[in-house]
N, C-alpha and C positions, 0 to 999 in steps of 0.2 A: 733470735729476735731481740730487738732493742728493748731494754727495760723501760717500763712506763712509770715506775714508782720507786722511791727510795727515802731513806731517813739519814740525815747528815748531822753529825755532832762535831763541835770543836774539840780539840785535844783537852782543853780544860774542863768542859762539861763532861766529857767521857771519864776523865780521871776522878772528878768529883763523884760521879755516879758509881764508879767501880769501888772506890774507897768505902762508900756508904753501904753498898750492897754486900761487900765482903769484909766485915769488921774482924773476921779471924775466928769466929765461934762456930762456924760450920752450919749456921741456921739461915734460912731464907730472910731476906729483907726487902723493903719496898721503897719506891720513889716515883715521881711523876714528872715526865718530860713536858715542858711547855714549849710548844712548836709553832713557828710561823709557816706559811706556805708560799710558794712562788707563783707568779702569774703564768699564764699560758697553759698549754694542754697537759704538760707532764706533771705528775703528782710527786713533787719534791717537798718533803717535810724538813724544816730546819729547826733544830733544837736550840732555843735561845737560852734556856736554863733548866736546871733540875731542882724540883722541890723534893726534899728528902723527908720521908715519913719517919719520925722518931722510932728507934727500935723499941723503946719502952711502951710505945702506944700500940704495938702489934702483938699478936699471938703468933710466935715464931717457932717452926719446927724445921727439921732437916729436909722435909719434902713437901711441906705445905705452909701456908701463911694466911692469917686473917688480919685485916688492917682496918682502921676506923673510918666511917664515912665522913667524919670531920675533916680528915686530910684531904679528901677529894673535894670537899666544899671549899676549902682554902685555895686549892689549885684552881678551881672554877673561878673564884674571885680574881686570881691573878690573870687568868686568860680572858676574862670577859671584856674588859675595856678594848682590847685590840682584836677581838674575834679569833683567838688562837685556838689551836688544837691541843689535846691532851693525850699523852701516851702513858698508860699505866705499866710500870716497869717492876719486875721482881727478879730475884737471883735464883739460879739453880746451882747451889753449892756442890752438888755431886757431878756436875758436868753434863747433865742431860741436855743436849742441844736440839731441843724441839719443844713445841707447846704440848703439855700434857692434858689428859681428860679433866683434871682439876682446874687447869688453867682455863679451859673452854667453859667450864661451869661457872667459874668466877666472873669471866667476861660477860656471860649472859645475864648475870645479876647486876653488874655495875655499869655496863655500856648504856642501857636505856636512860639512866640517870644523867649521864653526860650530855646525851642528845637532848634531853628535856631541858637542861640548863643552858646549853651552848649551841646545839645544832651543829651543822657542818660535818667535819670529819675528825674522828678520833680512833685511837687504837691502843694496842698493848704490845709489850716487848719483853724478852727475857735476856738475861746476861749470865754467862758462865765464868768460872774463875779467871781464865785467861783474858777476859774483856770481851770476847766475841759476843755478838748480839744478833737476834732475829726480831723482826717486828712485823705486825700485821695491822691492817685497818678495818674499821667497820663503817658501813653506811647506815642510813636510817632503817634499812631492812634487817639490820643486825647479822648480816652474812659477813664472815671473815674473809679477808683477801690478803695474802702475804705480800709484803713489800719486796721488790725484787733484790734489794740489798740494803744493808746498813753500812755507812762509811764514816770514818774519822779521818779528817785532813790535818794531820800534824806534821812533824818533820818527816815522817814516813806516812804512806797512805795505807790505811787499814780498811779492808772491805770484806764483808761477809754476805755471800749470796744465799738467798732463801732456798734455792734448789741444791745447795751443797757444792756447787761448782768451784773449781780452783781452790780446793782445800786438800792438801797444804797449798800455799801460794806457789805459782809457777816460777821457774828459774828464768832470769832475764835472757832475752835474745833467743828464745825457744818458740816452737809452734804453739804451746799453750798460752804464751803471752799475747800472741796474735789472736787467739780464740777469745781471750778476754777482752782485748781492745775492741774487738768487733762489736761488743756490747756497750761501748762507752762513747760519749759525745764530747768533742773538744770545740771550743770557740776561739777563733783567732781574730783579734782586732787589728787591722792593718794588713794590706795585701800588697805591699811593695817590696823593698829590698830584702829585709829580714822576714817579713811576713810571708812572702811567696815561698821562701825556702822552708820555714816552719810548716806551712800548709803541705808542701810536697813530702816532707818527712813523715808527718802524721798520717797522711793518706797511704803511704807505702808501708808504714808500720801496721796499718790495718784498722784504724779507728772506724767504728761503724757509722758515725755521723760526724761531719766537720762543718760547723758554722763559720762562714767567713764574712766579716763585716768591714766594709770600706765604701766610701762614697765616690772615690776618684776614678779617673779614666786613664787608660794607657796613652802615653805620649812617646814621641820619638826619643826624647832626652832621657827616659827611664827604661828603655829597652835593654840597657847594659846591666840591669840588676833585677828584673822581674822574670822569674823562671816561667817558661812556657808561653811568654808573650812573643808576638811577631811584629814585623813591620806593618802588615796589613791591619792588625789590631790597633796599632798606633794611628794609622792613617784614617781608620774608620771611627776612632775614639771610643773603642770598646771599654766597657766597665772592667776594672781589674778583677772583681769578684766573678764576673761571668767568664773571663778568660781562664782563671784558675779552676772554676767549677767544671768548665768544658774539658779541661785537661784530666781532671779526676774522673769524670764520666768515661773518658776514653780508656783508662786502664783499670778502673774499679767497678764501672757500671753505674746505673742510675741510682739516685736517692742517697748517695754518700755525702755529696757536697750540698750545702744549703747557703746559696749566695744571698747576702743582705746588702743591697746597694744603697747604703745610708751612712750618714755620720753616726758615731756612737752616741751622740747626744740626741737621740731620737727614741721615742717610746717603743716602736716596733723592734729596734735593734736591741734595746735593753731587755725586752721580753724574750727575744730569741736567745740572748746570752744566758738568761736565767735557766734555760733548759739544758745547759751544758753540765758536764761533770768537772771540766778543767777549763781555765781561762788563760790564753796566751796573749800578751799584749806586745804588739810589734809596731807601735806608732812612734812618730818623731816629734810629738808635741806634748807639752806639759798638761794642757787641758784634756787631751785624750787619755793620758795616764791617770789624771784625777778621776775621770769617769770610770775607767777600768778598775781603779782602786775601790770606788764606791760600790760598783757591781760585785766585786769579790767579797767585800765585807757584808753587804746586804743579803747575798744569796749563798754565803758560806762556800765560796768557790776557791780552790787553790789557784793562786795567781802566779804566773811566770812572766816577768817583764824583762825585756832586752833593750839595750841601747848601745849604739855604736857611734863613735865620734873620731874625727881626725882634726884636732884643733891645730891651728897655724900660729906662727909667731914671726916677728921680725928678726932677722939675723943678718948683720952687716948690710942693712938696707934692702934686704930681699926677703920675700916670704919663704918661710921654711916649715917643715912639719914639726909640730911640737910633740905629738904622740899619736899612736894609733891604738885605740882602746876599745874594748868590748866589756860590757857590764851585764851580768845576769843576776837578777833578784828573784828569790822565791819568797812569796808572802803567803803564809798559812793563815787561814781565818782565826782571828784572835791574837795573832802576832803583830809585831811592828809593821805598820802599813808603809806604802811608798811615800806617803806624807811624813810619817815619822822618820823616814830615811832621807828626807830632803831630795828625793827624786824629782819632785815638783814643789814649788814654793809659791806663796802668795805673790811675791814680787815677779816671779817667772810667769805665773798665770796672768797677772795684770799686764805684763809686757806683751804677751801673746795676744791678749784681747785688744790692746791698743794698736799693735801692729796690724791687726785684721781690720779694725773698724776706723782707724785714724793713722795711716802710714806716715803722714807728715808730722803729726804729733809725736809719734813713736820716735821718729828720727831726731826731733828736737830734744826729747828727753834723753836719748842715748848721748847726744852731743853734750847735754848739760850735765851729765853724770847722775841723773835721777834713776836711770835703770842700770844698776851695777852689773858688770860681767857680760853685758851684751856685746857680741862680736860675731863676725861671720866665721863659719867653720867650713873647711873643704867637705865636699860631699863624700858620703860613704861609698865604698867600692865592693864589688862582688865577693872578692876574697875575704874580706873582713865580715861582710854579711853572712857568708856561709859558715865561717868559723863560729861566729856568735850564735847563729841559729842552731848549729849542731850542738854546741855546749848547752843551749837552753833545753832542747829536747832530751839530751843526755841526762841532764839534771832531773827532768820529769820521770824518766825510766828508772833512775837510781832510787827515787822515792817510792815508786810502785813496786819495784822488784829487787831492791836492796843488794846491789852489787858492789858498793863502795867498801873499802877497807876501814875508813873512818866513819863515825856516826854522821848521819845526814844533818843533824842539828848544827854542825860546824859550817854548813854551806848556805847560810841565808843569803849571802852575796858572794859572787866571784867576779873579779876584775882581771882581765888579760891585757897587758901592754905588749903589743907586737914589737913596738920600737925598742923597749927595754928588755924584752924577752923574759918578762916576769909575770907571775900569777899570784894574786892574793885572794884569800878567803876570809870572810867575816861571819861571825855567829850572830844570832839575835841579840845576845847580850851586849853587843857593841852599838846597838841603836836604842834610843829612848822609845818607850811605848806610852803614847798618850791615851786618854779615854776615847773609845770608839763607840759612839751612840748609834752607828749604823749597823752594828754587827747583828746578823740574823733578823734584819728588818723585814725581809721578804716582800710580800705584795702590798704592804701598807702604803697607802696613797698619801701624797704623790710618790711615785717610785723614786728611790734614792733620796727622798726628801727634797727633790728639785721641782719647783713649780712648772718648769719647761717640759717635765715629763708627765704632767697630770693629764688624764683623758681629755682629748680635744685641744690640748694646748698647741700642738703643732699647726693646727688649722687656724688657730686664732692669732698666733704670733709666729712669723717666720724668723729663722736665724741662720747665720752663715755657718758652714761646716767648721768643726773644731779639730778634726784630725783626718 
């Protein structure tokens, strides 16, 4: 069964929490997670920050804990403005990986106060010394419901299932990995050259649900690079997402593929993306990557972005291949974003907008030199698309099932030059990291901080597709 609930932490929040809960004295300690929620049907809680209850303010023992009501009142003040949820967290230094009877009694005393002050949804969680966590929520009826899993999206993906499944973690490329992937949801933005290959791999790996977002239709000119597309699809102008969904239905059955025939700059598409566990960006526009970047930050989604180019140059008066390049970026929530890495820039975004709304003006600015670096590039080809898409999905698997010899933190970016026969890897440390005010924003309106995604905005103002 697909999980309906989860709690996600960034690596930084998880480390902050663990350091405080296990100071080395073997006694229990307390903290409060301040969490946003996502829109849509799925109950995903996103830890924005951890409020650390001072050790000196608590009565601490090896197997029980009393903490002051003032700490909860302070956390309520922090959560009240944005209508956030609170999770009361404490440590189990002895390693007991379950909620105890004392934990149940404590929750029965504290949870009513949270609902009286804030309403909505709140919960509690435990952590053991290796950092593993379990969490549960309460509704107004004060009945506990275990969250299906707690996850940390760092350089590696840590995930603890409430039912104890997949502990220890499965080995890569085995049937247990497929069993776990059946419980997970991927979202792929872009269903053309690289996107169709990524979707094919994710479906055959066994993902339980695959959300595919793309507004475009199959044409004769792109039959050479969209898997599972046919001449009939092109002649009938079939939507790309419908073609891929139909193919998945044929070999996986119903309910796996969720087609979203929309631009990514659409409220329905953004809400669908928020329901995923992982985000794969396979678009060829800077604006599309910007929106995917904001989605990943806002909903704490691990983001995999792929780009393929074949830049050309003039050589002896003739057009020649300058390079054949694939780029794979992994962006963890809280790490350097695609913007930090200059995958898209304000100048590039402006150029795309101008090309879309004023092609003549765009051509004039290119000719005048106001838009630097704008040039035509040869179209990508199926061999490069497949290589790049395979590397992208392999990077995902390496982070969930840890098969690399080197640490995953080395591989924030990989570039492959087929022309030069070279591959380079870049760590996060090689990119600047600017402030990220979107991190863990969740369902705060307007979504992603964009007026175009406010409720009803699409009906009031039309806009052209961006990707």
